[in-house]
C-alpha positions as CSV (number, residue, x, y, z in Angstrom):
1,M,0.0,0.0,0.0
2,D,1.4,3.3,-1.1
3,A,1.6,6.1,1.5
4,S,2.3,9.7,0.8
5,V,5.1,11.1,2.9
6,T,5.1,14.8,3.6
7,P,8.6,16.1,3.4
8,V,9.9,17.6,6.6
9,T,11.8,20.8,6.3
10,P,15.0,20.6,8.3
11,V,15.3,23.1,11.2
12,T,18.3,25.4,10.5
13,S,19.3,28.8,11.7
14,A,17.7,30.2,8.5
15,T,14.3,28.9,9.5
16,I,14.4,30.2,13.1
17,P,13.2,33.8,13.5
18,A,16.0,36.1,14.7
19,A,15.7,36.9,18.3
20,R,14.9,40.5,19.1
21,P,18.0,42.2,20.7
22,R,17.7,42.9,24.4
23,G,16.5,46.4,25.0
24,E,15.1,46.9,21.5
25,P,11.5,48.3,21.7
26,V,8.6,46.3,20.4
27,H,7.2,48.1,17.4
28,A,3.4,48.5,17.5
29,P,1.4,48.1,14.3
30,S,1.2,51.2,12.2
31,A,-2.6,51.3,12.7
32,T,-2.1,52.1,16.4
33,L,0.3,54.9,15.8
34,E,-0.7,58.5,15.2
35,P,0.8,60.5,12.3
36,F,3.9,62.5,13.1
37,W,2.2,65.8,12.8
38,V,-0.4,64.7,15.4
39,R,2.3,63.6,17.9
40,A,4.2,66.9,17.3
41,I,1.1,69.0,18.0
42,L,0.2,67.1,21.2
43,I,3.8,67.3,22.5
44,G,3.9,71.0,21.6
45,V,0.7,71.7,23.4
46,A,1.9,69.8,26.5
47,L,5.2,71.7,26.5
48,V,3.4,75.1,26.1
49,F,1.0,74.2,28.9
50,L,3.9,73.1,31.3
51,T,5.8,76.3,30.4
52,L,3.0,78.7,31.0
53,F,1.4,77.1,34.1
54,L,4.4,75.4,35.8
55,F,7.8,76.7,34.8
56,V,7.0,80.4,34.4
57,P,5.2,80.8,37.7
58,L,8.0,78.8,39.5
59,V,10.7,81.1,37.9
60,A,8.6,84.2,38.7
61,V,8.6,83.3,42.4
62,F,12.4,83.3,42.6
63,V,12.7,86.4,40.4
64,E,10.4,88.4,42.6
65,A,12.0,87.0,45.7
66,F,15.4,88.3,44.7
67,R,14.2,91.5,43.0
68,K,15.5,93.7,45.7
69,G,18.7,91.7,46.2
70,W,20.1,89.0,48.4
71,Q,20.1,91.2,51.5
72,A,16.4,92.0,51.2
73,Y,15.7,88.3,50.7
74,V,17.6,87.2,53.8
75,A,16.0,90.0,55.8
76,A,12.5,88.8,54.8
77,I,13.4,85.2,55.8
78,V,14.9,86.1,59.2
79,E,12.2,88.6,60.1
80,P,10.7,87.5,63.5
81,D,7.2,86.9,62.2
82,A,8.6,84.8,59.3
83,V,10.8,82.8,61.6
84,S,7.8,82.2,63.9
85,A,5.8,81.0,60.8
86,I,8.6,78.7,59.7
87,K,8.9,77.2,63.2
88,L,5.2,76.6,63.5
89,T,5.1,75.0,60.1
90,L,7.9,72.6,61.0
91,I,6.4,71.8,64.4
92,T,3.0,71.1,62.8
93,A,4.6,68.8,60.2
94,A,6.7,67.1,62.9
95,I,3.6,66.2,64.8
96,A,1.2,65.4,62.0
97,V,3.4,63.3,59.7
98,P,4.5,60.7,62.3
99,L,0.9,60.4,63.6
100,N,-0.3,59.9,60.0
101,L,2.5,57.4,59.4
102,V,1.4,55.3,62.3
103,F,-2.3,55.5,61.3
104,G,-1.6,54.8,57.7
105,V,0.4,51.7,58.4
106,A,-2.1,50.4,60.9
107,A,-5.1,51.1,58.5
108,A,-3.3,49.6,55.5
109,W,-2.3,46.5,57.5
110,A,-5.9,46.0,58.7
111,I,-7.5,46.5,55.3
112,A,-5.0,44.6,53.2
113,K,-4.3,41.6,55.4
114,F,-7.7,41.0,57.1
115,E,-11.4,40.7,56.3
116,F,-13.8,42.3,58.8
117,R,-17.1,44.0,58.9
118,G,-17.0,47.7,58.2
119,K,-14.0,47.4,55.9
120,N,-15.7,49.5,53.2
121,I,-16.7,52.1,55.7
122,L,-13.1,52.5,56.9
123,L,-12.0,52.9,53.3
124,T,-14.7,55.6,52.8
125,L,-13.6,57.4,56.0
126,I,-9.9,57.4,54.8
127,D,-10.9,59.0,51.5
128,L,-13.1,61.6,53.2
129,P,-10.5,64.4,53.3
130,F,-10.1,64.0,49.5
131,S,-13.8,64.8,49.0
132,V,-14.3,67.5,51.7
133,S,-13.0,71.0,51.2
134,P,-10.3,72.0,53.6
135,V,-12.2,75.1,54.5
136,I,-15.2,72.9,55.5
137,S,-13.0,70.7,57.6
138,G,-11.7,73.8,59.4
139,L,-15.3,74.9,60.0
140,I,-16.0,71.5,61.6
141,Y,-13.3,72.2,64.2
142,V,-14.8,75.6,64.8
143,L,-18.2,74.0,65.5
144,L,-16.6,71.5,67.8
145,F,-14.1,73.6,69.8
146,G,-15.2,77.2,69.2
147,A,-16.6,79.3,72.0
148,Q,-20.2,78.6,70.9
149,G,-19.4,75.0,69.8
150,W,-20.3,71.7,71.3
151,L,-17.1,71.5,73.5
152,G,-16.3,75.2,73.7
153,P,-17.9,75.9,77.1
154,W,-16.2,72.9,78.7
155,L,-12.8,73.8,77.2
156,Q,-13.1,77.4,78.5
157,E,-14.0,76.1,82.0
158,H,-10.8,74.0,82.1
159,D,-8.7,76.7,80.4
160,I,-7.9,74.5,77.4
161,K,-7.3,76.4,74.1
162,I,-7.5,74.5,70.9
163,L,-8.8,77.0,68.3
164,F,-6.5,79.9,67.4
165,A,-3.6,77.9,68.9
166,V,-1.2,75.2,67.9
167,P,-3.4,72.3,68.8
168,G,-6.1,73.4,66.4
169,I,-3.6,73.9,63.6
170,V,-2.2,70.4,64.2
171,L,-5.6,68.8,64.3
172,A,-6.7,70.5,61.0
173,T,-3.4,69.5,59.4
174,I,-3.8,65.9,60.5
175,F,-7.3,65.7,59.1
176,V,-6.4,66.9,55.6
177,T,-3.2,64.8,55.4
178,F,-4.0,61.4,56.9
179,P,-5.2,59.7,53.7
180,F,-1.8,59.9,51.9
181,V,0.2,57.2,53.7
182,A,-2.7,54.8,54.0
183,R,-3.8,55.2,50.4
184,E,-0.3,54.5,49.2
185,L,0.2,51.4,51.3
186,I,-3.2,49.7,50.8
187,P,-2.9,48.8,47.1
188,L,0.8,47.9,47.6
189,M,0.1,45.5,50.5
190,Q,-2.9,44.0,48.6
191,A,-0.7,43.3,45.6
192,Q,2.0,41.7,47.7
193,G,-0.5,39.4,49.5
194,S,0.0,37.8,52.9
195,E,1.9,34.6,52.0
196,E,5.2,35.8,53.4
197,E,3.7,36.9,56.7
198,E,1.9,33.6,57.0
199,A,5.1,31.7,56.3
200,A,6.9,33.7,59.0
201,L,4.1,33.0,61.5
202,V,4.2,29.3,60.7
203,L,8.0,29.3,61.4
204,G,7.4,30.8,64.8
205,A,7.9,34.5,64.4
206,S,5.8,36.8,66.5
207,G,3.5,39.4,64.9
208,W,5.8,42.3,65.8
209,K,8.9,40.5,64.4
210,T,7.0,39.5,61.3
211,F,6.1,43.2,60.7
212,W,9.7,44.5,61.2
213,H,11.5,41.7,59.2
214,V,8.9,40.8,56.5
215,T,6.2,43.5,55.9
216,L,8.2,46.6,56.5
217,P,11.1,45.8,54.1
218,N,8.5,45.1,51.4
219,I,6.7,48.4,51.8
220,K,9.5,50.7,52.7
221,W,9.6,52.6,49.4
222,G,5.8,53.0,49.3
223,L,5.8,54.1,52.9
224,L,8.5,56.7,52.2
225,Y,6.5,57.9,49.1
226,G,3.4,58.4,51.2
227,V,5.3,60.2,53.9
228,I,6.9,62.7,51.4
229,L,3.5,63.5,50.0
230,C,2.0,63.9,53.5
231,N,4.8,66.2,54.6
232,A,4.5,68.4,51.5
233,R,0.7,68.8,52.1
234,A,1.2,69.4,55.8
235,M,3.7,72.2,55.2
236,G,1.7,73.8,52.4
237,E,-1.9,73.5,53.8
238,F,-3.8,76.8,53.7
239,G,-7.6,76.4,53.8
240,A,-8.2,74.4,57.0
241,V,-5.3,76.1,58.9
242,S,-6.6,79.5,57.8
243,V,-9.9,78.8,59.5
244,V,-8.7,77.5,62.8
245,S,-5.5,79.7,63.2
246,G,-7.0,83.1,63.8
247,H,-4.2,84.7,61.8
248,I,-2.3,85.9,64.9
249,R,1.0,87.3,63.7
250,G,4.0,85.7,65.3
251,Q,1.9,83.0,67.0
252,T,-0.5,81.1,64.7
253,N,0.6,81.9,61.2
254,T,2.2,79.1,59.2
255,I,4.3,79.8,56.1
256,P,1.3,80.0,53.7
257,L,-0.6,82.3,56.0
258,Q,2.4,84.5,56.4
259,V,2.7,84.8,52.6
260,E,-0.9,85.9,52.4
261,I,-0.5,88.6,55.0
262,L,2.7,90.0,53.4
263,Y,1.0,90.0,50.0
264,N,-2.1,91.7,51.3
265,E,0.2,94.4,52.8
266,Y,1.8,94.9,49.4
267,N,5.1,93.7,50.7
268,F,5.6,91.7,47.5
269,A,9.4,91.1,47.9
270,A,9.0,89.6,51.4
271,A,5.9,87.6,50.3
272,F,7.8,86.0,47.4
273,A,10.8,85.4,49.6
274,V,8.9,83.4,52.1
275,A,6.9,81.7,49.3
276,S,10.2,80.6,47.8
277,L,10.7,78.3,50.8
278,L,7.6,76.5,49.8
279,A,8.7,76.4,46.2
280,L,12.0,74.9,47.3
281,L,10.1,72.3,49.3
282,A,8.0,71.5,46.2
283,L,11.2,71.0,44.1
284,V,12.8,68.7,46.7
285,T,9.5,66.8,47.0
286,L,9.4,66.4,43.2
287,V,12.9,65.0,43.1
288,L,12.3,62.6,45.9
289,K,9.0,61.6,44.5
290,T,10.5,60.8,41.1
291,F,13.3,58.7,42.7
292,I,10.8,56.7,44.8
293,E,8.5,56.2,41.8
294,W,11.5,54.8,39.9
295,R,12.3,52.4,42.8
296,L,8.7,51.3,43.0
297,R,8.5,50.5,39.3
298,D,11.8,48.7,39.7
299,E,10.2,46.5,42.3
300,G,7.1,46.0,40.2
301,A,4.7,48.2,42.2
302,E,3.0,51.3,40.8
303,P,2.6,54.3,43.1
304,V,-0.8,55.7,43.8
305,Q,-1.3,59.3,42.7
306,E,-3.0,61.9,44.8
307,Q,-6.6,62.2,44.0
């Protein structure tokens, strides 16, 4: 019986597709690519937008700050009211950021590693400062701790001052900044899962030791990312702090409030000099943020952007 035999083509180097060199980009089909002129227009519009609304204002701050010379700039920075505003801003951030760090880690640990009733409610409460105006949050503290508020008479009887003092400023700052650390860590912990922690517990590690030696090393860059964003917002917060501070010069003014007062008094050089401190903070934050985003991408985790 005759049988037809299909010839087999021998496998040689000529029949094997050439491997793509390492690092060479994968070319998308031409149907998914925009024409060159469309890409050029989009890039040009983006550059014009960034120049007009980011670079020009940033440069203008430093130009105006040094308009009257270096001596006038230093004099505006070392002026007693400015020094008091800088100290109060640093004190507020030094209190608010560590507290939010502890809360953020605890909340992220609970939400990402455990299932419990009220989990969605906790997530909603964490996101609340993103949806509430800072001015409204400041008014809430006025309703609570003001002279005519719910706790105002009791506080006056016991000579406890919260509004128009450092405690009120710290409380308002904590409220508007507490989502940053938690919201950065929650998706990161959820993506990592709990297998490593479970393995550590099976091997006899305590919960505290598991956190320090397993969980914390895995979330360190995400934690630092959230802390940087939290610190930048704490030092630059205006709305909530403006409501609860009372604008007492030399006592309850933070850097943003001091800038507003100087600008309203037409002392533009001093206002821009103090504002340049916040601009420098923004630049440092941007550099650190970019570095940490690179480390997070290198470790396979995407940072969560501020809402």
